[in-house]
N, CA and C of each residue as an Amber inpcrd file, in Angstrom:
protein
   582
  27.7850000   1.7830000  -6.9710000  27.3940000   3.4560000  -6.9160000
  28.0870000   4.3290000  -8.2320000  29.3640000   3.7790000  -8.3590000
  30.2510000   4.6080000  -9.2190000  29.9410000   3.9040000 -10.5580000
  29.4360000   2.8290000 -10.9560000  29.0920000   2.7370000 -12.1190000
  27.7550000   3.4420000 -12.7460000  26.9440000   3.6980000 -11.8780000
  25.5990000   4.2300000 -11.7550000  26.0190000   5.6760000 -12.1790000
  26.7630000   6.4780000 -11.2170000  27.5290000   7.6060000 -11.4720000
  28.1180000   7.7640000 -12.9600000  28.9590000   7.1030000 -13.3990000
  29.2950000   6.8430000 -14.3320000  28.3970000   6.9750000 -16.0390000
  27.1380000   5.8990000 -15.6880000  26.1960000   6.1200000 -16.4150000
  25.6890000   7.3390000 -16.5450000  25.2350000   8.0260000 -15.5710000
  24.6280000   9.2490000 -15.5060000  25.6190000  10.5340000 -16.1390000
  26.7610000  10.1680000 -15.6890000  27.6710000  11.3250000 -16.4800000
  27.7460000  11.1600000 -17.7990000  27.5810000   9.7870000 -18.4770000
  27.5350000   9.2360000 -19.8560000  26.2620000  10.0290000 -20.3160000
  25.2750000   9.9090000 -20.0210000  24.1050000  10.5270000 -20.5670000
  24.0410000  12.0080000 -20.4570000  24.4480000  12.6210000 -19.3450000
  24.6240000  14.1220000 -19.4460000  25.8150000  14.6850000 -20.2960000
  26.7060000  14.1940000 -20.8110000  27.6640000  14.2970000 -21.7690000
  27.0760000  14.1980000 -23.2080000  26.4090000  13.0580000 -23.4190000
  25.5700000  12.8480000 -24.7110000  24.2600000  13.9640000 -24.8250000
  23.7630000  14.4050000 -23.8930000  22.6750000  15.4650000 -23.7350000
  23.2590000  16.8070000 -24.2130000  24.6560000  17.2440000 -23.7730000
  25.1580000  18.4690000 -23.9380000  25.5520000  18.2940000 -25.3400000
  26.0210000  17.3170000 -25.7810000  26.7920000  17.1040000 -27.0400000
  25.2430000  17.2970000 -28.2560000  24.2030000  16.7760000 -27.7990000
  23.0920000  16.8880000 -28.7290000  22.4590000  18.3150000 -28.5800000
  22.4960000  18.8810000 -27.6560000  22.0250000  20.2590000 -27.2420000
  22.8940000  21.1060000 -28.3200000  24.4590000  20.9770000 -28.2690000
  25.3390000  21.7360000 -29.2870000  24.9990000  21.5300000 -30.5050000
  24.5090000  20.3020000 -30.7930000  24.2200000  20.0720000 -32.6720000
  22.4240000  20.4390000 -32.5060000  21.9400000  21.0260000 -31.7840000
  20.5540000  21.5200000 -31.9640000  19.7130000  20.1840000 -32.0870000
  19.9430000  19.2050000 -31.6060000  18.9300000  17.8240000 -31.4910000
  18.1540000  17.9220000 -30.0770000  17.2720000  18.9620000 -29.8520000
  16.7220000  18.8150000 -28.4600000  15.8310000  17.7340000 -28.1300000
  15.2550000  16.8790000 -29.1530000  14.6750000  15.5960000 -28.9700000
  15.7900000  14.5060000 -28.1950000  16.8730000  14.4100000 -28.8140000
  17.8750000  13.5650000 -28.4170000  18.3430000  13.7080000 -27.0110000
  18.4240000  15.5410000 -26.9750000  18.8990000  15.8720000 -25.4130000
  18.0590000  15.4050000 -24.4660000  16.7870000  15.7770000 -24.7660000
  15.6420000  15.3610000 -23.6220000  15.6080000  14.1300000 -23.2870000
  15.8740000  13.2320000 -24.5020000  16.2330000  11.6700000 -24.1290000
  17.1410000  11.0960000 -23.4960000  18.2700000  11.6670000 -23.5510000
  19.6190000  11.6720000 -22.6570000  19.1080000  11.8500000 -21.4240000
  18.5410000  13.1580000 -21.4930000  18.5920000  13.6150000 -19.8430000
  17.4440000  12.6580000 -19.0810000  16.5010000  12.3700000 -19.7010000
  15.3670000  11.2860000 -19.0860000  16.0410000  10.0440000 -18.6370000
  16.9440000   9.6030000 -19.6860000  17.7030000   8.5010000 -19.0920000
  18.6650000   8.8020000 -17.9790000  19.2700000   9.9090000 -17.9270000
  20.1600000  10.3670000 -16.5420000  19.4520000  10.2630000 -15.6680000
  18.1750000  11.0110000 -15.7090000  17.0490000  11.1030000 -14.4770000
  16.7190000  10.0270000 -14.0030000  16.6440000   8.8630000 -14.9090000
  15.8870000   7.6250000 -14.6050000  16.7860000   6.6550000 -13.6580000
  18.2100000   6.9990000 -14.2660000  19.4650000   5.8270000 -13.7060000
  19.7070000   6.6910000 -12.2280000  19.4570000   8.1460000 -12.1700000
  19.6100000   8.6010000 -10.5180000  18.5800000   8.1170000  -9.7250000
  17.1270000   7.9860000 -10.4390000  16.0750000   7.4500000  -9.4070000
  16.4350000   6.0910000  -8.9730000  16.8320000   5.1820000 -10.0710000
  17.0560000   3.8920000  -9.6480000  18.2160000   3.5250000  -8.4190000
  19.3450000   4.6070000  -8.7060000  20.7080000   4.0220000  -7.9630000
  20.6560000   4.8690000  -6.8290000  19.6480000   5.9660000  -6.5530000
  20.0890000   6.8360000  -5.5090000  18.7040000   7.1500000  -4.9170000
  17.8270000   7.5110000  -5.3730000  16.4920000   7.8550000  -4.8750000
  15.5250000   6.8060000  -4.2880000  15.3920000   5.5780000  -4.9140000
  14.6090000   4.7340000  -4.3560000  15.5340000   3.7420000  -3.3780000
  16.6760000   3.7090000  -3.2750000  17.3590000   3.0380000  -2.1340000
  17.2500000   3.8330000  -1.0680000  17.1960000   5.1320000  -1.0830000
  17.2710000   6.1290000  -0.0520000  15.7610000   6.3740000   0.5110000
  14.8430000   6.0270000  -0.2860000  13.3050000   6.1410000   0.0270000
  12.9970000   4.8340000   0.9030000  13.5720000   3.8840000   0.2370000
  13.2700000   2.4690000   1.0860000  14.0140000   2.5500000   2.3740000
  15.0450000   2.7540000   2.3260000  15.7630000   3.3550000   3.8970000
  14.7500000   3.7670000   4.7880000  14.4190000   5.0520000   4.3890000
  13.5210000   6.1940000   5.4410000  12.0500000   5.4200000   5.4530000
  11.5590000   4.4280000   4.4530000  10.5120000   3.8900000   4.7200000
  10.5830000   2.6350000   5.8880000  11.6420000   2.1780000   6.0320000
  11.8870000   1.4460000   6.7960000  11.7530000   1.9670000   8.2490000
  12.5590000   2.8520000   8.1230000  12.6440000   3.3600000   9.5260000
  11.4800000   3.9170000   9.9540000  10.5600000   4.8560000   9.1720000
   9.4280000   5.0560000   9.9000000   8.4200000   3.9060000  10.2810000
   8.6670000   2.8420000   9.2720000   7.7220000   1.8660000   9.5190000
   8.0650000   1.0170000  10.8240000   9.5070000   1.3040000  11.3340000
   9.7750000   0.6180000  12.8530000   9.3280000   1.6470000  13.8210000
   9.2790000   2.7550000  13.6520000   8.8080000   3.6390000  14.3600000
   7.0870000   3.4320000  14.7710000   6.3430000   3.0850000  13.6680000
   4.9200000   2.6950000  14.0490000   4.8720000   1.2910000  14.7500000
   5.6930000   0.4940000  14.4060000   5.9790000  -0.7840000  15.0510000
   6.0690000  -0.7740000  16.5000000   7.1660000   0.3100000  16.9250000
   7.4290000   0.6390000  18.0990000   6.2570000   1.1250000  19.0520000
   5.3170000   1.9940000  18.1680000   4.1830000   2.6680000  18.8950000
   3.1590000   1.5240000  18.9920000   3.1420000   0.4720000  18.1490000
   2.1150000  -0.5400000  18.4540000   2.2920000  -1.1330000  19.4990000
   3.7450000  -1.3590000  19.5480000   4.0930000  -2.3420000  20.9420000
   3.8370000  -1.4950000  21.9760000   4.0010000  -0.1590000  22.2550000
   3.7690000   0.8230000  23.3380000   2.3240000   0.9060000  23.4180000
   1.2660000   0.1020000  22.6250000   0.0230000   0.1500000  22.5810000
  -0.6780000   1.5670000  22.1670000   0.1290000   2.3620000  21.3770000
  -0.5490000   3.7460000  20.8460000  -0.6680000   3.3580000  19.3770000
  -2.0770000   2.7410000  19.3780000  -2.6000000   2.5820000  17.9510000
  -2.7150000   3.7920000  17.0140000  -3.2240000   5.0550000  17.4750000
  -3.1070000   6.1370000  16.6890000  -2.0470000   6.4710000  16.2910000
  -0.8100000   6.5760000  16.8170000   0.4100000   6.9190000  16.7140000
   0.9910000   5.9330000  15.2980000   0.7950000   4.7740000  15.8950000
   1.4050000   3.7560000  14.9150000   0.6060000   3.8220000  13.4950000
  -0.4880000   3.9910000  13.2410000  -1.0050000   4.2720000  12.1890000
  -0.7070000   5.4780000  11.4690000  -0.4840000   6.5870000  12.0060000
   0.1130000   7.7540000  11.4330000   1.4710000   7.4610000  10.9110000
   2.2280000   6.8430000  11.7900000   3.8010000   6.4920000  11.2340000
   3.7190000   5.5870000   9.9770000   2.9300000   4.6590000  10.0560000
   2.5230000   3.6280000   9.2680000   2.3770000   4.4760000   7.7230000
   1.4080000   5.2740000   7.5860000   0.6750000   6.1140000   6.7590000
   1.7070000   6.9850000   6.0900000   2.4680000   7.3240000   7.0020000
   3.5840000   8.3170000   6.4040000   4.6470000   7.4140000   5.6340000
   4.7090000   6.4910000   6.1370000   5.7650000   5.6630000   5.5760000
   5.5070000   5.1010000   4.0820000   4.1050000   4.6650000   3.9900000
   3.2440000   4.2580000   2.9190000   3.3220000   5.6350000   1.7840000
   3.0860000   6.9740000   2.2430000   3.0000000   7.9700000   1.6890000
   4.6760000   8.3110000   0.9000000   5.5670000   7.9570000   1.3630000
   6.8270000   8.5050000   0.8070000   6.5790000   7.9190000  -0.7800000
   6.1740000   6.6640000  -1.0030000   5.7690000   6.0970000  -2.5690000
   4.8980000   7.1830000  -3.2130000   4.1240000   8.3020000  -2.7220000
   2.8140000   8.5870000  -3.3880000   3.2150000   9.0670000  -4.6450000
   4.3260000   9.8760000  -4.9850000   4.6970000  10.5800000  -6.0240000
   5.4970000   9.5210000  -6.9950000   5.8420000   8.5640000  -6.6110000
   6.6150000   7.7180000  -7.2230000   6.0660000   6.7540000  -7.9190000
   5.0570000   5.9220000  -7.1230000   4.3410000   4.5030000  -7.5600000
   3.3700000   4.5930000  -6.7310000   2.0680000   4.9570000  -7.0740000
   0.9400000   4.6140000  -6.0640000   0.6100000   3.1520000  -5.7150000
   1.0480000   2.2330000  -6.5890000   0.7610000   0.7760000  -6.3250000
   1.7680000   0.4470000  -5.2560000   2.9020000   0.8980000  -5.1810000
   3.7740000   0.6970000  -4.2550000   3.1230000   1.1260000  -3.0180000
   2.5220000   2.2670000  -2.7880000   2.2200000   3.0540000  -1.5900000
   1.3460000   2.1940000  -1.3320000  -0.0410000   1.7150000  -2.2230000
  -1.1890000   0.8090000  -1.7750000  -0.6620000  -0.0500000  -1.2580000
   0.3140000  -0.9080000  -1.6610000   1.1080000  -2.4560000  -1.3130000
   1.5590000  -2.1200000   0.2780000   2.1970000  -1.0000000   0.5460000
   2.6490000  -0.7040000   1.8730000   1.6070000  -0.5440000   2.7990000
   0.7550000   0.1320000   2.2720000  -0.6540000   0.4800000   3.1450000
  -1.2160000  -0.8040000   3.5100000  -1.2780000  -1.7270000   2.4510000
  -2.2440000  -2.8250000   2.6110000  -1.3120000  -3.7430000   3.7530000
  -0.0700000  -3.7280000   3.7570000   0.7160000  -4.2300000   4.7100000
   0.4820000  -3.9830000   5.9320000   0.7940000  -2.6590000   6.4370000
   0.4480000  -2.2900000   7.5780000  -0.8730000  -2.2690000   8.2790000
  -2.1980000  -2.1410000   7.2180000  -3.5230000  -2.6450000   7.4820000
  -3.7630000  -4.0140000   8.2390000  -2.9000000  -5.0790000   7.6450000
  -2.8090000  -6.2860000   8.0340000  -2.3780000  -6.5990000   9.4200000
  -1.3500000  -5.7840000   9.7260000  -0.8440000  -5.5660000  11.0500000
  -1.3270000  -5.2650000  11.9340000  -2.3810000  -4.1070000  11.7240000
  -3.3020000  -3.6160000  12.7070000  -4.4870000  -4.5000000  12.5170000
  -5.0950000  -5.0940000  11.6510000  -6.0980000  -6.1900000  11.8680000
  -5.5730000  -7.2620000  12.8140000  -4.4370000  -7.7420000  12.3500000
  -4.1330000  -8.9210000  13.4850000  -3.8000000  -8.2830000  14.8440000
  -3.6090000  -7.0940000  15.1680000  -3.3860000  -6.5500000  16.6250000
  -4.8800000  -6.3600000  17.0800000  -5.5450000  -6.1220000  16.2740000
  -7.0860000  -5.8570000  16.2750000  -7.5910000  -7.2530000  17.0540000
  -7.4110000  -8.0790000  16.3360000  -7.7530000  -9.6320000  16.6890000
  -7.3170000 -10.1020000  17.8000000  -6.1040000  -9.9550000  17.8970000
  -5.4510000 -10.9760000  19.1600000  -5.9660000 -10.0100000  20.4700000
  -6.1190000  -8.6600000  20.3170000  -6.0150000  -7.9030000  21.3620000
  -7.6970000  -7.1570000  21.4840000  -8.5680000  -7.6440000  20.5520000
  -9.6580000  -7.3910000  20.6900000  -9.9880000  -5.8080000  20.5290000
  -9.2430000  -5.2240000  19.7400000  -9.3010000  -3.5870000  19.7710000
  -9.8120000  -3.0970000  18.6220000 -11.1120000  -2.3950000  18.8740000
 -11.8220000  -1.6040000  17.7120000 -11.0040000  -0.6620000  17.4400000
 -10.3320000  -0.0510000  18.0860000  -9.3510000   1.1440000  17.6340000
  -8.4050000   0.6270000  16.3890000  -7.9750000  -0.3400000  16.6480000
  -6.8800000  -1.0360000  15.6490000  -7.6380000  -1.3750000  14.4280000
  -8.7740000  -1.8420000  14.2670000  -9.6640000  -2.3130000  13.4810000
 -10.2210000  -1.1550000  12.4980000 -10.5550000  -0.2480000  13.2320000
 -11.2000000   1.2210000  12.4750000  -9.7420000   1.9390000  11.8660000
  -8.6880000   1.6120000  12.3780000  -7.1920000   2.3330000  11.6960000
  -7.0940000   1.4240000  10.5230000  -7.1200000  -0.1430000  10.6210000
  -7.1050000  -0.6660000   9.2240000  -8.1050000  -0.4830000   8.2600000
  -9.3850000  -0.2870000   8.8090000 -10.5190000  -0.1400000   7.7980000
 -10.1200000   1.2750000   7.0720000  -9.6540000   2.3170000   7.8920000
  -9.4910000   3.6080000   6.9350000  -8.3000000   3.6330000   5.8540000
  -7.3230000   2.6560000   6.4680000  -6.2050000   2.5230000   5.4170000
  -6.6650000   1.5390000   4.0380000  -7.3810000   0.8040000   4.4580000
  -8.0110000  -0.2900000   3.4510000  -8.8360000   0.6680000   2.5960000
  -9.7070000   1.3580000   3.0760000 -10.8340000   2.0570000   2.3090000
 -10.1400000   3.1360000   1.1690000  -8.6770000   3.6520000   1.7080000
  -7.8870000   4.7020000   0.8590000  -7.2180000   3.7160000  -0.2050000
  -6.9140000   2.4070000  -0.1090000  -6.4450000   1.4810000  -1.2740000
  -7.4590000   1.4130000  -2.4350000  -8.8610000   1.3690000  -2.0150000
  -9.8150000   1.1350000  -2.8560000  -9.7290000   2.3360000  -3.8380000
  -9.1890000   3.5190000  -3.5240000  -8.9780000   4.4720000  -4.5180000
  -7.8860000   4.1280000  -5.6520000  -7.1230000   3.2420000  -5.1040000
  -6.0050000   2.9350000  -6.1570000  -6.2450000   1.6570000  -6.7470000
  -6.6850000   0.5800000  -6.1650000  -7.0400000  -0.7260000  -6.5900000
  -8.5840000  -0.7750000  -6.7330000  -8.6970000  -0.5390000  -8.0800000
 -10.4290000  -0.3780000  -8.7130000 -10.4580000  -1.7410000  -9.2360000
 -11.7020000  -2.4410000  -9.0400000 -12.3090000  -3.6660000  -9.8450000
 -12.0310000  -3.6450000 -11.1300000 -12.0330000  -2.5690000 -11.7500000
 -11.7250000  -2.5380000 -13.5090000 -10.3740000  -2.5420000 -13.8470000
  -9.4680000  -1.8330000 -12.7960000  -7.8850000  -1.7820000 -13.3420000
  -6.9520000  -2.8600000 -12.3580000  -7.5570000  -3.3750000 -11.2620000
  -6.4630000  -4.2020000 -10.4130000  -7.3420000  -5.0510000  -9.7490000
  -8.1690000  -6.1390000 -10.3480000  -9.2510000  -6.8620000  -9.7410000
  -8.8900000  -7.8280000  -8.6740000  -7.6870000  -8.3580000  -8.7360000
  -7.1820000  -9.1740000  -7.5360000  -6.8620000  -8.2170000  -6.2720000
  -6.3060000  -7.1030000  -6.4120000  -5.8370000  -6.4830000  -5.2670000
  -7.2550000  -5.6380000  -4.7810000  -8.2530000  -5.5520000  -5.6800000
  -9.6000000  -4.8410000  -5.3120000 -10.2250000  -5.8640000  -4.4740000
 -10.3710000  -7.2330000  -4.8430000 -10.7570000  -8.1400000  -4.0160000
 -10.1130000  -8.7220000  -2.9630000  -8.9940000  -8.5560000  -2.8450000
  -8.1430000  -8.7610000  -1.3770000  -8.5170000  -7.7450000  -0.5900000
  -8.9010000  -6.0970000  -0.9820000  -9.0130000  -5.2450000   0.1140000
 -10.5750000  -5.3500000   0.0860000 -11.4090000  -5.7270000  -0.6700000
 -12.8670000  -5.7820000  -0.2040000 -12.9660000  -7.0390000   0.7860000
 -12.0010000  -8.1110000   0.6820000 -12.2700000  -9.2710000   1.5900000
 -11.9420000  -8.8630000   3.0220000 -11.0820000  -7.9950000   2.8070000
 -10.2800000  -7.4720000   4.2430000 -10.9560000  -6.5400000   4.9800000
 -11.6400000  -5.6890000   4.0440000 -12.6990000  -4.9580000   4.7800000
 -13.7200000  -5.5350000   5.4340000 -14.4240000  -6.6980000   4.6830000
 -15.4640000  -7.2670000   4.9540000 -15.0200000  -8.2250000   6.5700000
 -14.0480000  -8.7350000   6.3530000 -13.4330000  -9.7590000   7.5680000
 -13.2470000  -8.4040000   8.6890000 -12.8100000  -7.1850000   8.4440000
 -12.5450000  -5.9490000   9.6040000 -13.8770000  -5.8720000  10.3130000
 -14.9280000  -5.8590000   9.3800000 -16.3780000  -5.4710000   9.5260000
 -16.8070000  -6.5430000  10.6050000 -16.5860000  -7.8550000  10.1630000
 -16.7570000  -9.0930000  11.0690000 -16.2730000  -8.9710000  12.3930000
 -14.8130000  -8.6460000  12.6250000 -14.5240000  -8.4600000  13.8810000
 -15.1080000  -7.4240000  14.6060000 -15.3140000  -6.3470000  14.0420000
 -15.8730000  -5.1380000  14.5840000 -17.1690000  -5.2590000  15.5690000
 -17.8800000  -6.2860000  14.5830000 -19.5180000  -6.7050000  15.0600000
 -19.2550000  -7.3010000  16.3480000 -17.8610000  -7.7980000  16.3800000
 -17.6750000  -8.6910000  17.8510000 -17.1730000  -8.0030000  18.8600000
 -16.3600000  -6.9650000  18.5790000 -15.4270000  -6.1740000  19.3560000
 -15.9200000  -4.7320000  19.9340000 -16.5140000  -4.3800000  18.9120000
 -16.9610000  -2.9280000  18.9130000 -18.2120000  -2.4890000  19.8970000
 -18.5480000  -1.5010000  20.1230000 -19.6180000  -1.5610000  20.8160000
 -21.0140000  -2.1520000  20.3220000 -21.9680000  -2.8350000  20.9370000
 -23.0060000  -3.6700000  20.6080000 -23.8730000  -2.8380000  20.0960000
 -24.2380000  -1.3630000  20.0130000 -24.9930000  -1.0020000  19.4360000
 -24.5370000  -0.5960000  17.7160000 -23.6360000  -0.7510000  17.6740000
 -22.9320000  -0.7930000  16.0480000 -23.1130000  -2.3400000  15.3950000
 -23.4950000  -3.2480000  16.0170000 -23.6220000  -4.6350000  15.6720000
 -24.3110000  -4.8830000  14.2660000 -25.5830000  -4.1960000  14.2680000
 -26.1570000  -4.3510000  12.8880000 -25.3450000  -3.6960000  11.7350000
 -24.7820000  -2.2740000  12.0440000 -24.0300000  -1.5550000  11.1770000
 -22.8390000  -2.6990000  10.5630000 -22.0820000  -3.1050000  11.4140000
 -20.9990000  -3.9910000  10.8790000 -21.1890000  -5.0930000  10.3710000
 -22.4600000  -5.7590000  10.9520000 -22.6940000  -7.1770000   9.7850000
 -23.3620000  -6.6140000   8.7020000 -23.9470000  -5.5160000   8.5570000
 -24.2520000  -5.2090000   6.8920000 -23.2710000  -4.8860000   6.1390000
 -22.2580000  -4.1800000   7.0200000 -21.0260000  -3.8900000   5.9350000
 -20.0700000  -5.0700000   5.6660000 -20.2500000  -5.9080000   6.2410000
 -19.4540000  -7.2590000   6.1310000 -20.2450000  -7.9530000   4.9850000
 -21.5450000  -7.8940000   4.8100000 -22.5170000  -8.4740000   3.7960000
 -21.9370000  -7.8990000   2.3970000 -22.1520000  -6.4750000   2.5780000
 -21.7430000  -5.6970000   1.3790000 -20.4930000  -5.8400000   0.9280000
 -19.4970000  -5.8800000   1.6900000 -18.0310000  -5.9890000   1.1740000
 -17.6580000  -7.2120000   0.7250000 -18.1820000  -8.4690000   1.5660000
 -17.9000000  -9.9350000   0.9570000 -18.7300000 -10.5470000   0.1620000
 -19.8090000 -10.3650000   0.3940000 -20.6860000 -11.4490000  -0.3060000
 -21.0840000 -10.7700000  -1.3980000 -21.2240000  -9.5010000  -1.4750000
 -21.7440000  -8.7380000  -2.8620000 -20.5680000  -8.8090000  -4.0920000
 -19.5240000  -9.2200000  -3.3880000 -18.4170000  -9.0720000  -4.2990000
 -17.6800000 -10.5360000  -4.7550000 -18.4360000 -11.4450000  -4.0410000
 -17.9780000 -12.8370000  -3.9250000 -17.8780000 -13.5580000  -5.2870000
 -18.8600000 -13.2500000  -6.3130000 -18.6520000 -14.0180000  -7.6010000
 -17.6380000 -13.4940000  -8.2540000 -17.4060000 -12.5050000  -8.4070000
 -16.3900000 -11.5960000  -8.8420000 -14.8460000 -11.9650000  -8.2760000
 -14.7610000 -12.2410000  -6.8970000 -13.5180000 -12.5210000  -6.3480000
 -13.5490000 -13.9000000  -6.2260000 -14.2770000 -14.4060000  -6.5040000
 -14.1860000 -16.3230000  -6.5080000 -13.4740000 -16.6430000  -7.6800000
 -13.7880000 -16.1800000  -8.8460000 -12.7660000 -16.3370000  -9.9070000
 -11.4250000 -15.9480000  -9.8180000 -11.4180000 -14.9050000  -9.1590000
  -9.8230000 -14.3910000  -9.4330000  -9.0770000 -15.2290000  -8.1990000
  -9.5480000 -15.4660000  -7.1710000  -8.8480000 -15.9370000  -5.9370000
  -8.6330000 -17.4110000  -6.2420000  -9.8240000 -18.1880000  -6.8450000
  -9.7320000 -19.4080000  -6.9600000  -8.4170000 -19.8230000  -8.1190000
  -8.4070000 -18.9870000  -9.2000000  -7.5060000 -19.3320000 -10.3510000
  -6.0830000 -18.4330000  -9.7350000  -6.1040000 -17.3740000  -8.8910000
  -4.8640000 -16.8070000  -8.6770000  -4.1320000 -17.1950000  -7.6110000
  -4.8520000 -17.4080000  -6.3440000  -4.0330000 -17.3980000  -5.3330000
  -4.8720000 -18.7060000  -4.2540000  -6.0470000 -18.9960000  -4.6250000
  -6.7460000 -19.7690000  -3.7220000  -6.9670000 -19.5010000  -2.3900000
  -6.9990000 -18.1590000  -2.4250000  -7.7710000 -17.5070000  -0.9170000
  -9.1110000 -17.7080000  -0.5300000  -9.2980000 -18.0580000   0.6430000
 -10.5940000 -18.4870000   1.0660000 -11.3990000 -17.1390000   1.2800000
 -12.8440000 -17.2150000   0.7590000 -13.6720000 -16.2130000   0.8510000
 -14.6500000 -16.1460000   2.2880000 -14.0660000 -17.0450000   3.1420000
 -14.7540000 -16.9990000   4.5480000 -14.0110000 -15.9570000   5.2160000
 -14.6590000 -15.3930000   6.2700000 -13.9840000 -14.5080000   7.2570000
 -13.1420000 -15.4650000   8.1730000 -11.7620000 -14.6050000   8.1360000
 -10.8720000 -15.4140000   8.8900000 -11.1140000 -15.3660000  10.4870000
 -10.8840000 -16.5130000  10.9360000 -11.3160000 -16.7860000  12.4580000
 -10.0810000 -16.9920000  13.0100000  -9.4110000 -15.9080000  13.3320000
  -8.1980000 -16.3270000  14.4120000  -8.5510000 -16.9100000  15.6590000
């Protein structure tokens, strides 16, 4: 921490000197470097600690069977990264959605599967097929698999809707995702059958 504070102090001294000489562009560059050094040394570690605590609160709520509270805690934890890096936010959200899906599969909980579906839908706004094809495919397939399980665990009146959504999310994107997953990670495009 002392080394980081020393670097920040050095950037601030350099910025002040540049301002005194009238070089506003150099001063701005040094201040940006100081800001970035502070972000890396102080803000990110603090943010990560806050994330871990909130994530554990969500885990405790899930163990208590309060799926709604669990999803709220986990979404709040993911949102800590919103103004820093939306890709990290999406990755954190994907992580908690996979936990909710696993819970939903194990305990046949439609509520957990719906909570996972909501989070995964939010990730599609971040991970688009044009910009991040691999994560987009991962999310689309997870959504399809969630629909597959909802067709089994939700009210039987919704069966056809869930099956239709499963087909839309998995099989319409199959050709695109097949290339990505075979090459990148070798994931299966079949619904996971836990």
